[in-house]
N, C-alpha and C positions, 0 to 999 in steps of 0.2 A: 564219642562212644563207637564201638565197633559196629553197632547195628544201624548206624546212620548212613543212608544213601549208598554211594559207590563203595565205601569202605566195607559195608556189610556184604554187598554183592561180590566184591573181590574175595573176601574172606570165605564166604559160603561156597562160592564157585570153586575156590582153591581146595576146600575140604572135600567137595564132591568129586573133583578130579582125582584127588588122592585116594578116596574110597573106591573109585571105579578103576583104579590102577593107571590113570592117565599120566603120561610123562610130562616133562617140562614144556615140550613143544605143543602138546595138546592143551595144556593149561594156558599157555600164552595165546593160543588161537581163540580160546573161549573167553579171554579176559576182556573187560569193558575198555572202550577207547581211553587213551591217556588224556588227562586234562591238567591244566596248570594248577599250582598250589592254591592260588586265589580262587579259581573255579571250584576246586575240591572243597576248600574251606567254606565257601558260600553254599555249596550244595549240602554239605554236612550240617551247617547251621540251620538251613531251611528245613531239612528233613527232621532235625531234632525239634524245631519249633512246631512242625506239623504233628509230632507225636504227643505233645503236651495234652491235647484234648482227650487222649486215650485213657489217661489215668482216671478221671471222674467217670468216664463211660464204663470202664471195667468195674469200678467200685459200685456204680448204680446197678449194673447187671447182677453182680454178686449179692448186693443188698436186697434186690428184688427176689432173687432165688431163696435167700435166707428167710425173708418175710413169709414166703409161701410155704417153705419147708417147716417153719416153726409151727404151722397150723396142723402138721401131721403128728402122729404118735411119736413119743420119744424113741431114740435109737435103741436097739436091743444090744448092740455091741459098742463098747466104750473103747476108744483108742487114746493114744498119748496126745492127740490133738484136742481132745474134749476137756473143757473146763468144768468145774463143779457147778458154776453158775455163769450166766451170760455176762461178759465184761460190760462196764458202764459205757465205754466209748463205742459209738456206732461205726459201721463199716466205712462210710464215707470219710469220717474224720480220721479213722485209723489208716486208710489208704493215703490220705493227704499227709499224715504224719510220716509215714514211711517214705513217701516221695520227697518230702521236704528235708528230712534229716539224714537220709541215706545217700542223697545226691546220686542215686542210680539213674541210668537212662530210663526215659519214660517207656521205651519199648519193653523194658523188663516186666512191666505189668501185663503186657500182651503175652509175652513168653511165659509169664507166671500162669496165665489162664491155660495155655497149652500144657504146661506141666500139671496143673490141677486136673485137666481133662485126662491126662495119662494116669494120674493117681486114681481118679474115679473109675477109669476103665479097668485098672488092676483090681480095685475093690470088687467090681462087678464080676470079673473073671474068677475071683476067689469066692464068689457068691456071698459076699458080706453085705449086711444091711447098713449102708453108709450114705448119709445125706449131708450136704453142706448146710449147716444151721448155725444159730447164734452161739452154740456151745463150742464149735470147732473152727468157725470161719476165720477168726483172728490168727490163730496159730498156723492154720493152713495157708493163709495169704502171706503171712510173714515168712514162712519157710519157702514158699514157691518164689516169691520175689527175691529173697536173699540168694537162693540157689541160681536164679536167672542172672542176677547181678554178678555173681562170682564167675559164671560161665561167659557172660557177654562183655562186661566192662573191663577196661584196662586198669581201672582203679576201683577198689571196693574196700569197705571197712572190715574190721575183724568181727568175729562172732560176738565178742564181748560188747562191742559198740552196737551191733544189731540187736542184741538182747536188751540194751537200754532203750533203743528206739521202740522195740516191741513190747516192753514192759514185762519181760519174763526173765528168770534167772539164766545166767550163761550156760550152766550145766543142762538145764532143760532145753534150751535152744539147740545145743549140740545133739541131744537125743532126738529132737524133732527133725533136725536136718538129716541125720543118718536114717531115721525111719522113712522120711520122705523120699530120699534117694533110693532106698531099697524098694519102696512101693511104686516107684516109677521106673524100676529096672535100670536105673542110672542112664536112662535115655534122655540126654540133655541137648543133643544137637537138633536144631530146627532149621529146615530148609527155608530159603527166602520165599518160595512160592507158598509154603505152609503158613509162614508168618503173614504174608500179604492176604491170604484167604481169611485168616482169623481177624485181622485188622478190618478188612472190608465188611465182614459179617457184624463186627461190633459197631462199626459206623452205620450200617444199615439198620441194625436193631435200635440204635440211638435215634435215628431219623424216622423210626416207625415204618420202615420199608423192608423189614426182615421177611424173607421168604424161605421156606424149607428147601434146602438144597443138598448136595452130596457132601459138602464139607462142613456141616453144622458143628459148632462146638458142643461138647457134651453139656456144658453149663447152660447153653441156650436151649438145647434139647430138653434138658431136665426141667427148665422153667416152663417151656411149652407144654410138656407132659403134665406138670402139676396144674397149670392153668386149665388145660383141656379137661382133666379129670374133675376139677372143681366146677367147671361150667356144666359138666354132665351130671353133677350131683354125686360124684364118686366119693366125696369126703363128708 
């Protein structure tokens, strides 16, 4: 996968050079040291192995947020991501199903969180009453991870296959994808330092060492806000 180790650094640094107008010489100067094919393969495999733990962490964070948001009054605005009733499959099992059958890179789940943050930010900018809950989380997760896989991975399945994985009609998934892209302003590029910041926060949250900082994920902030209000007797 392109997000693994040096491959991701090279790809992202190359894109940043292009965006800043850097020439070939500048890009070469900023490139990571050359390594042998064996070293590169070993580094890529080690990086991919390290990413596997992130899938259940992302799922647990989202599941916790959904659990808390479900205690709040129902959404006043219904979107294409809302189901009529909560799906029978829980968030943890759904994330595992996506990871297993889509064969996407595990880092797609972290990038999916970044995309979901951008989605939530856009909802807030439009002053819409939107919370990630049991009615919308499955379609939102499916859309975010699928879009991430298309942007990051060299190989990915068609929407028709993703629809079978997610348990939704193909036509509906096409609508979800388009709506998701518009509500994230088609901002799909993720800098390596941004990705690392999200990954580190997820690992810290999982280890119980999370501290409020400057780069908090909106999902983590949302969870913290919900728990703080509940502790204060706000609900």
